[in-house]
ROKOL-170476 format. One record per residue (C-alpha): x, y, z; residue in three letters. Coordinates in steps of 0.5 Angstrom, whole numbers, padded with zeros to 4 digits, always signed. Each point is the difference from the previous one (the first is absolute). Example, Ala and Ser with C-alpha at 12.3 -4.5 7.8 and 13.67 -1.06 7.14 Angstrom:
2
+0025-0009+0016Ala;+0002+0007-0002Ser;
END
This chain:
111
+0108+0205+0148Unk;+0004+0004+0006Unk;+0008-0001+0000Unk;+0001+0005+0006Unk;+0005-0004+0004Unk;-0001+0001+0007Unk;+0005-0002+0006Unk;-0003-0003+0006Unk;+0003-0001+0007Unk;+0001-0007+0003Unk;-0004-0001+0006Unk;+0003-0002+0006Unk;+0002-0008+0001Unk;+0000-0001-0008Unk;+0008+0000+0001Unk;+0001+0005-0006Unk;+0005+0006+0001Unk;-0004+0006+0000Unk;+0002+0006-0004Unk;+0005+0005+0004Unk;-0003+0006+0003Unk;+0003+0007-0002Unk;+0004+0003+0005Unk;+0002+0007+0000Unk;+0007+0001+0004Unk;-0001+0005+0006Unk;+0006+0005+0002Unk;+0001+0004+0007Unk;+0005+0005+0002Unk;+0002-0004+0006Unk;-0001-0006+0004Unk;-0005+0004+0005Unk;-0004+0002-0007Unk;+0000-0007-0002Unk;-0003-0003+0006Unk;-0006+0004-0001Unk;-0001-0002-0007Unk;+0001-0007+0000Unk;-0006-0005-0001Unk;-0003-0001+0006Unk;-0005-0006-0002Unk;-0004+0001+0006Unk;-0006-0004-0003Unk;+0003-0006-0003Unk;+0004-0006+0002Unk;+0007+0002+0001Unk;+0006+0000+0005Unk;+0005+0005+0003Unk;+0007-0001+0001Unk;+0003+0003+0006Unk;+0007+0002-0003Unk;+0005-0001+0006Unk;+0006+0000-0003Unk;+0000-0007-0001Unk;+0003-0004-0007Unk;-0003+0000-0006Unk;+0001-0003-0007Unk;-0004+0004-0005Unk;-0001+0000-0007Unk;+0000+0008-0003Unk;-0004+0002-0006Unk;+0002+0007-0002Unk;-0004+0005-0004Unk;+0006+0000-0005Unk;+0000-0007-0001Unk;+0005-0003+0004Unk;-0001-0006+0004Unk;+0005-0001+0006Unk;+0000-0004+0006Unk;+0002+0002+0007Unk;+0002-0004+0006Unk;+0001+0005+0006Unk;-0002+0003+0007Unk;-0004+0006+0001Unk;-0003+0000-0007Unk;-0005+0006+0002Unk;+0002+0003-0007Unk;+0003-0003-0006Unk;+0004+0004-0006Unk;+0000-0003-0007Unk;+0007-0001-0002Unk;-0001+0002-0007Unk;-0004+0006+0000Unk;+0001+0002+0008Unk;-0007+0001+0001Unk;-0002-0001+0008Unk;-0006-0004+0002Unk;-0004+0000+0007Unk;-0002-0007+0002Unk;-0007+0000+0001Unk;-0001-0005+0006Unk;-0007-0002-0003Unk;+0000-0006-0004Unk;-0006-0003-0004Unk;-0003-0006+0002Unk;-0003-0005-0005Unk;-0005-0005+0002Unk;+0001-0007-0002Unk;-0005-0006+0000Unk;+0005-0006+0001Unk;+0004+0001+0007Unk;+0008-0002-0002Unk;+0003-0006+0005Unk;+0005+0005+0002Unk;+0002+0007+0002Unk;-0007+0002+0002Unk;+0001+0004+0006Unk;-0006+0002+0005Unk;-0001+0007+0003Unk;-0002+0001+0007Unk;-0007+0002+0001Unk;
END
């Protein structure tokens, strides 16, 4: 009898939450270097935030474990209030396809 336990990943649309992917933190010497190593997401659904100095409300999770909150303008970079680590804000955001369209807060882009 085989008693090996195997973990299986849930299939799309099952309503089960998949296991988190292992993500290795990135670091760069400065903003210019960070710009070139940011995730590009070229062949997958994504969005690009054009930072224009507008207000942002953001939860920030640092590598040191600190969770902070920011309500600010010009959030091109964020600094952890606990350990002082400074992060470049990547403009790429992940898009996750959903099967059921919400009744509100859905915007349509210009083609």
